[in-house]
C-alpha positions as a printed Julia matrix, in Angstrom:
56×3 Matrix{Float64}:
  0.07   -0.02    0.02
  2.76    2.47    0.93
  4.58    1.73   -2.34
  1.52    2.63   -4.23
  1.37    5.89   -2.39
  4.85    6.45   -3.04
  4.36    5.77   -6.94
  1.47    8.37   -6.92
  3.61   10.94   -5.11
  6.39   10.4    -7.58
  4.01   10.82  -10.53
  2.67   14.13   -8.96
  6.2    15.3    -8.43
  7.14   14.63  -11.98
  4.04   16.59  -13.34
  4.98   19.52  -11.03
  8.58   19.41  -12.06
  7.66   19.31  -15.76
  5.04   21.95  -15.52
  7.1    24.18  -13.29
  4.3    24.12  -10.77
  4.32   24.69   -7.0
  1.59   25.01   -4.53
  3.08   27.2    -1.8
  5.31   25.01    0.39
  4.42   21.86   -1.51
  6.86   21.47   -4.38
  8.25   18.72   -6.33
 11.17   18.22   -3.83
  8.74   17.8    -0.88
  6.66   15.37   -2.85
  9.7    13.27   -3.84
 10.93   13.28   -0.16
  7.41   12.05    0.96
  7.7     9.4    -1.67
 11.01    8.22   -0.44
  9.64    8.16    3.12
  6.81    5.97    1.98
  9.14    3.55    0.24
 11.41    3.31    3.26
  8.54    2.53    5.53
  7.29   -0.03    3.04
 10.67   -1.67    2.91
 10.88   -1.64    6.71
  7.68   -3.64    6.91
  5.3    -0.96    8.22
  1.79   -0.71    6.95
 -0.84   -3.44    5.92
  0.36   -6.54    4.37
 -1.54   -9.24    2.35
 -1.41  -12.43    4.49
 -0.71  -15.64    2.71
 -3.08  -18.42    3.43
 -1.08  -21.39    4.49
 -2.34  -24.94    5.01
 -1.69  -26.76    8.27
């Protein structure tokens, strides 16, 4: 889930960078930093995970 959020943040950051947009304190750099934070949390195992069904 967090990896998907990161991908969306990276996409928005790319659009901001290409269009030269900025919404006050929210710039492409802030969005990239937020995306990297989400990726780091996902790799650390934070957030919901799909549980595999195992037979016992």
